[in-house]
Wavefront OBJ file of the C-alpha trace (Angstrom):
o trace
v 27.039 17.561 10.215
v 28.814 20.755 10.220
v 29.432 23.338 13.299
v 27.532 26.603 12.702
v 29.572 29.612 11.634
v 29.291 33.131 12.763
v 26.768 34.429 10.042
v 24.307 31.898 11.355
v 24.957 32.735 15.056
v 24.063 36.540 14.386
v 20.709 36.031 13.123
v 19.744 33.647 16.104
v 18.936 34.502 19.766
v 20.074 31.033 20.773
v 24.245 29.756 20.815
v 23.534 26.809 18.666
v 26.146 24.263 18.773
v 25.440 22.579 15.124
v 23.012 23.375 12.026
v 21.697 20.828 9.934
v 18.773 20.978 7.227
v 16.522 18.648 9.054
v 15.970 17.113 12.623
v 14.121 13.656 12.327
v 13.435 12.159 16.066
v 11.583 9.257 17.635
v 11.128 5.665 17.232
v 7.916 5.246 14.604
v 9.250 4.580 11.141
v 7.982 7.954 10.011
v 10.695 9.993 11.177
v 13.426 7.517 9.919
v 12.052 7.504 6.757
v 11.926 11.220 6.192
v 15.450 11.127 6.853
v 16.114 8.541 4.562
v 14.423 10.622 2.142
v 15.917 13.733 3.195
v 19.369 12.195 2.888
v 18.934 11.018 -0.569
v 18.011 14.730 -1.238
v 21.547 15.474 -0.368
v 19.938 17.351 2.647
v 22.283 17.584 5.735
v 20.426 15.248 8.373
v 20.420 14.693 12.617
v 18.248 11.558 13.706
v 17.775 10.996 16.904
v 16.501 7.428 17.571
v 14.562 7.366 20.777
v 10.810 6.861 21.876
v 8.745 10.291 22.229
v 6.101 10.274 24.183
v 3.917 13.205 26.233
v 5.024 12.114 29.580
v 8.612 12.546 28.907
v 8.575 15.606 26.747
v 8.898 19.153 28.252
v 5.748 21.132 28.715
v 6.751 23.491 25.773
v 7.029 20.364 23.373
v 4.070 18.646 24.666
v 2.020 21.942 24.291
v 3.317 22.146 20.411
v 2.132 18.613 19.652
v -1.444 19.251 21.202
v -1.756 22.195 19.331
v -0.814 20.311 15.863
v -3.698 17.526 16.900
v -6.233 18.886 19.226
v -8.734 20.051 16.216
v -8.320 16.008 14.906
v -11.158 14.684 17.278
v -10.480 12.072 20.297
v -7.736 10.412 20.221
v -7.954 6.938 18.273
v -6.846 3.447 19.043
v -3.333 3.415 17.271
v -3.330 2.122 13.802
v -0.997 -0.573 12.905
v -2.247 -1.228 9.392
v 0.188 -0.545 6.650
v -1.765 1.460 4.103
v -1.307 0.367 0.378
v -1.864 3.363 -2.563
v -2.644 2.861 -6.156
v -1.119 5.825 -7.698
v -0.684 7.307 -11.374
v 1.049 10.623 -12.428
v -0.772 13.650 -12.618
v -1.147 14.932 -16.031
v -1.039 18.910 -16.258
v -3.865 20.387 -18.271
v -2.348 23.574 -20.099
v -5.918 24.545 -21.658
v -7.835 27.095 -20.228
v -10.709 25.007 -19.353
v -8.731 23.127 -16.901
v -10.550 23.033 -13.444
v -9.110 23.242 -9.951
v -9.510 19.878 -7.950
v -11.990 20.482 -5.144
v -10.481 20.761 -1.499
v -12.413 18.261 1.241
v -11.082 19.609 4.564
v -12.794 16.624 6.173
v -10.325 14.114 4.143
v -7.230 16.350 4.984
v -8.212 15.949 8.853
v -9.038 12.141 8.486
v -5.843 11.566 7.214
v -4.174 13.912 9.783
v -5.509 11.555 12.495
v -4.108 8.661 10.627
v -0.866 9.916 10.833
v -1.072 11.031 14.081
v -1.863 7.482 16.127
v 0.198 5.744 12.993
v 3.684 4.141 14.093
v 3.832 5.091 10.649
v 3.365 8.394 10.974
v 5.233 11.714 11.005
v 4.548 15.197 12.143
v 6.284 17.752 10.388
v 7.034 21.385 11.965
v 7.225 22.650 8.771
v 5.460 21.541 5.317
v 8.147 19.917 3.403
v 8.855 20.204 -0.611
v 9.873 18.057 -3.185
v 7.636 15.601 -2.936
v 5.993 14.274 -6.233
v 2.052 14.750 -6.589
v 0.254 11.709 -7.533
v -3.309 10.659 -8.334
v -4.954 8.342 -5.769
v -8.509 7.061 -4.842
v -10.310 9.759 -6.734
v -7.270 12.248 -5.068
v -4.684 14.183 -5.570
v -1.748 12.736 -2.883
v 2.069 13.764 -2.664
v 4.572 10.822 -2.624
v 8.240 10.832 -1.583
v 9.460 7.188 -2.825
v 12.350 5.666 -0.743
v 13.049 2.389 -2.921
v 11.524 -0.845 -4.370
v 10.299 -3.432 -1.250
v 9.513 -6.875 -1.608
v 7.182 -8.287 0.972
v 7.428 -11.879 1.392
v 4.302 -12.329 3.557
v 0.801 -10.730 3.870
v 1.948 -8.891 7.369
v 4.804 -6.909 6.138
v 5.169 -4.358 8.953
v 7.818 -6.131 10.658
v 9.652 -6.756 7.177
v 9.048 -3.600 6.310
v 10.530 -1.842 9.765
v 13.562 -4.037 9.123
v 14.067 -2.604 5.530
v 13.542 1.052 6.558
v 16.484 0.612 9.243
v 18.435 -1.478 6.245
v 18.304 1.663 4.508
v 19.176 4.149 7.293
v 22.254 2.009 8.055
v 23.744 2.332 4.798
v 23.497 5.958 4.584
v 24.749 6.491 8.479
v 21.935 7.840 9.983
v 22.475 5.346 12.496
v 25.671 5.952 13.512
v 24.938 7.813 16.604
v 22.751 5.443 18.669
v 21.521 6.636 21.639
v 20.882 10.383 20.552
v 17.686 11.389 22.129
v 15.150 14.421 21.703
v 15.257 16.121 25.519
v 12.861 19.490 23.625
v 12.179 21.619 20.925
v 13.353 24.828 21.007
v 11.082 27.687 19.602
v 12.236 31.034 18.020
v 9.848 33.959 17.213
v 6.920 31.273 17.845
v 8.144 28.647 15.536
v 10.143 25.571 15.974
v 13.886 26.942 15.148
v 15.586 23.537 16.574
v 16.124 21.366 19.221
v 17.912 20.040 22.296
v 19.397 16.586 21.709
v 21.377 14.505 24.447
v 24.057 12.455 22.949
v 27.183 10.151 24.170
v 29.179 13.449 23.951
v 26.699 15.645 26.122
v 23.766 18.051 25.076
v 23.882 19.293 21.905
v 21.471 22.526 20.396
v 21.117 21.715 16.886
v 18.969 24.208 14.535
v 17.084 22.817 11.907
v 17.188 25.106 8.741
v 14.191 23.187 7.132
v 11.982 22.148 10.100
v 11.810 19.133 12.210
v 10.172 15.543 11.646
v 8.505 13.200 14.924
v 7.198 10.153 15.329
v 5.581 9.705 18.433
v 5.262 6.207 20.004
v 7.285 2.870 19.661
v 7.540 0.837 16.723
v 5.247 -2.221 17.114
v 7.176 -5.759 17.693
v 6.372 -8.289 14.811
v 4.210 -10.236 16.957
v 1.772 -7.415 17.116
v 1.389 -6.494 13.316
v -2.328 -7.014 12.565
v -3.613 -9.284 9.475
v -4.144 -7.715 6.275
v -5.715 -8.632 3.501
v -3.312 -10.104 0.292
v -1.135 -7.651 -1.161
v -1.199 -6.311 -4.916
v 1.034 -8.403 -7.576
v 4.332 -7.035 -8.056
v 7.064 -5.123 -6.143
v 5.610 -2.241 -4.363
v 8.213 1.063 -3.717
v 8.063 2.308 0.110
v 6.954 5.996 0.222
v 6.658 8.875 2.479
v 2.987 10.089 1.310
v 1.269 13.419 2.471
v -1.098 15.776 1.240
v -0.903 19.373 -0.221
v -0.461 21.660 2.364
v -0.693 18.874 5.043
v 2.034 18.977 8.372
v 1.651 15.011 8.252
v 3.112 12.143 6.464
v 2.369 8.250 6.276
v 4.630 5.408 5.164
v 2.806 3.412 2.750
v 3.452 0.890 -0.073
v 2.614 2.574 -3.442
v 1.805 0.655 -6.491
v 1.806 2.192 -9.694
v -1.521 2.006 -11.572
l 1 2 3 4 5 6 7 8 9 10 11 12 13 14 15 16 17 18 19 20 21 22 23 24 25 26 27 28 29 30 31 32 33 34 35 36 37 38 39 40 41 42 43 44 45 46 47 48 49 50 51 52 53 54 55 56 57 58 59 60 61 62 63 64 65 66 67 68 69 70 71 72 73 74 75 76 77 78 79 80 81 82 83 84 85 86 87 88 89 90 91 92 93 94 95 96 97 98 99 100 101 102 103 104 105 106 107 108 109 110 111 112 113 114 115 116 117 118 119 120 121 122 123 124 125 126 127 128 129 130 131 132 133 134 135 136 137 138 139 140 141 142 143 144 145 146 147 148 149 150 151 152 153 154 155 156 157 158 159 160 161 162 163 164 165 166 167 168 169 170 171 172 173 174 175 176 177 178 179 180 181 182 183 184 185 186 187 188 189 190 191 192 193 194 195 196 197 198 199 200 201 202 203 204 205 206 207 208 209 210 211 212 213 214 215 216 217 218 219 220 221 222 223 224 225 226 227 228 229 230 231 232 233 234 235 236 237 238 239 240 241 242 243 244 245 246 247 248 249 250 251 252 253 254 255 256
């Protein structure tokens, strides 16, 4: 993470201590998985490994998250099931008769609602780029692969949590334990960065490409639900989203 330069300071009303590409915050796997993917894209990432809850958030941050989720309907129970997707590449038609895939707003809303209550979910302040379009279940999804994962049981949630944290540790994302998000910082009506508490004091960090948040804790291993037997073969762990969506979900992805 690099200290902010004078040119960056000049364009902002805030006195930023640092500038990064992405801030990922929360104890859930969604933010940590997004941090891994962003790091693999050679982006500069600040990770804040601390549980976020509406009770502890400052009013502006809580109001922002409410605005992101209020049109999704009543809050559902936390969904602990790990999603599995069967995908195949999107073939781009080049002839003039190519049709445009229909848009279903209800599907996007249902997906967003799942992400909002899942420990695998993440909320983005900005729509992430560079995800790969794939076909799954008759619709196009956007996939960011993190690597191969070989679960040893039919209850892979706990195993996946360990795998994700090991991948994050290898990339140095867990080198600042105790770093926590205090509040989001807004500029011109948009999320510009965050105020973080660290072992060395409070830090104002600007996020050029946005902030990714996971709400709530990662469950303990005995809380994961029983699941149906997984398909044979080794899946990939991936961040999965939808076109133009500000929500994402960690899923196990199998090639069709």
